[in-house]
C-alpha positions in Angstrom: 2.1 34.4 -53.9 2.7 31.5 -51.6 6.4 31.7 -52.2 6.4 35.4 -51.3 4.6 34.7 -48.0 7.1 31.9 -47.3 10.0 34.3 -48.0 8.5 37.0 -45.7 8.0 34.4 -42.9 11.5 33.1 -43.3 12.9 36.7 -43.1 10.8 37.5 -40.0 11.8 34.3 -38.2 15.5 34.9 -39.1 15.4 38.5 -37.9 13.6 37.5 -34.7 16.1 34.7 -34.1 19.0 37.1 -34.8 17.7 39.8 -32.4 17.1 37.2 -29.7 20.6 35.7 -29.9 22.1 39.3 -29.8 20.0 40.1 -26.7 21.0 36.8 -25.0 24.7 37.4 -25.7 24.5 40.9 -24.2 22.6 39.8 -21.2 25.4 37.3 -20.4 28.0 39.9 -21.2 29.9 37.5 -23.4 33.4 38.8 -24.1 36.3 37.1 -25.7 39.1 38.7 -23.7 37.9 38.1 -20.1 40.7 37.5 -17.5 39.5 35.4 -14.6 41.3 35.2 -11.3 39.2 33.4 -8.6 35.9 35.1 -8.3 37.3 38.3 -10.0 37.1 39.0 -13.7 38.3 41.8 -16.0 38.2 42.8 -19.6 41.5 44.7 -19.8 41.1 45.4 -23.6 37.6 46.9 -23.2 38.8 50.4 -23.7 40.8 49.5 -26.9 39.4 50.3 -30.3 40.1 46.7 -31.2 37.8 45.3 -28.4 35.5 42.5 -29.5 32.0 43.5 -30.7 30.3 41.9 -27.8 32.3 43.9 -25.3 31.7 47.1 -27.2 27.9 46.4 -27.4 27.7 45.5 -23.7 29.5 48.8 -22.8 27.3 50.8 -25.1 24.2 49.2 -23.6 25.3 49.7 -20.0 26.7 53.2 -20.5 29.9 52.3 -18.6 33.2 53.9 -19.6 36.0 51.4 -19.1 39.4 52.5 -17.8 42.1 52.6 -20.4 45.3 50.6 -19.5 47.1 53.9 -18.8 44.5 54.8 -16.2 44.0 51.5 -14.5 42.2 48.2 -14.4 38.7 47.2 -13.2 37.9 43.7 -11.7 34.3 42.7 -10.9 33.0 39.8 -8.8 29.5 38.4 -9.1 30.2 35.3 -7.0 32.2 34.4 -3.9 35.1 32.0 -3.9 32.8 29.0 -3.9 31.0 30.2 -7.0 27.8 31.2 -5.1 26.2 34.4 -6.3 26.7 37.5 -4.1 23.5 38.3 -2.2 22.9 41.1 0.3 21.4 38.8 3.0 25.0 37.4 3.5 28.1 39.0 4.9 31.4 38.7 3.1 35.0 39.1 4.1 37.2 40.7 1.5 40.9 40.3 2.5 44.2 41.5 1.0 46.2 41.2 -1.1 45.5 43.9 -3.7 47.9 44.4 -6.7 50.2 47.4 -6.5 48.3 50.5 -7.4 48.6 54.2 -6.5 44.9 54.2 -5.5 42.1 51.7 -5.5 38.3 51.7 -4.8 35.9 48.9 -3.9 32.3 49.6 -4.7 29.1 47.5 -4.7 27.1 47.7 -7.9 23.6 46.7 -8.8 23.2 43.5 -10.9 23.0 45.8 -13.9 26.3 47.5 -13.2 25.1 50.8 -11.8 26.4 52.3 -8.6 24.3 50.9 -5.8 22.5 52.9 -3.1 23.8 51.8 0.3 22.3 52.1 3.8 25.0 54.7 4.8 24.6 56.7 1.7 28.2 55.9 0.6 29.4 54.4 -2.6 32.2 52.3 -1.4 35.7 52.3 0.2 39.0 53.6 -1.0 42.6 52.6 -0.3 43.0 55.8 1.7 40.2 54.8 4.2 41.3 51.3 5.0 42.6 50.4 8.4 45.5 48.0 8.1 47.5 45.8 10.5 51.2 46.2 11.2 52.1 44.1 8.2 49.9 46.2 5.8 47.2 43.6 5.4 43.5 44.3 5.9 40.1 42.7 6.0 36.9 44.4 4.8 33.5 43.2 6.0 30.8 43.7 3.4 27.4 43.7 5.1 24.0 45.5 5.0 24.3 46.6 8.6 27.1 48.6 10.2 30.1 46.6 11.5 33.3 47.7 13.3 36.4 48.1 11.3 36.5 48.3 7.6 32.8 48.1 6.7 31.6 48.1 3.1 27.8 48.9 3.2 25.8 46.7 0.8 22.8 47.8 -1.2 19.2 47.1 -0.5 18.8 45.1 -3.7 18.9 41.3 -3.2 21.9 40.7 -5.6 25.0 42.8 -6.2 28.4 42.9 -7.9 31.6 44.1 -6.4 33.9 46.4 -8.5 37.6 46.7 -7.6 39.2 49.5 -9.6 43.0 49.8 -9.5 44.3 53.3 -10.6 47.8 53.9 -12.0 48.8 50.2 -11.6 51.5 48.2 -13.3 48.9 45.3 -13.3 47.3 46.8 -16.4 50.0 45.5 -18.6 50.1 42.1 -16.8 46.3 41.6 -16.5 46.2 38.5 -18.6 48.7 36.8 -16.2 46.8 37.6 -13.0 46.0 34.7 -10.6 43.6 34.3 -7.8 46.4 34.7 -5.2 47.1 38.3 -6.4 43.6 39.5 -5.9 41.5 39.8 -2.6 39.9 36.8 -1.3 36.0 36.9 -1.2 34.7 34.6 1.5 31.0 34.3 2.6 30.9 34.8 6.4 27.3 34.2 7.4 23.8 34.7 6.0 20.5 35.8 7.6 
């Protein structure tokens, strides 16, 4: 009887430990094919059937549908260039370059990956809305309160993530070779 109780306890401890480690891995969004370029990261193979199990589980848990390589590529940033987490009490400058794409969007997300509710009721900016200088370069100011020029309204939640989606881009096939110089800079401007 004692050996049966020990076996049951060992099974319960093992199951509990296994469930906890799976939960911890999904909370950290552990993936094996992450491409990092400065503060930006992408999982270009997330839409493939051969995506690693952690990526598939994280996508299933979040309900997100990744872009296939033929559609485009998504980059996310949870930190600025110095590695500090993005927080809405700070303003950020997001400046070109952006890889070649037919169309792109820049949206703030909640820390759970959902579209964020912003002060102006918008969901982000698109390449069609951006005001550029004579050389085609641009700067976007991400802030909670309205600013002149290219303003990206930030959500009311304290922490957020930025998602840069490139549609119909040749960068999809070159994602693993992306460097920080090919993606927008993400610089903290000031904090309140």
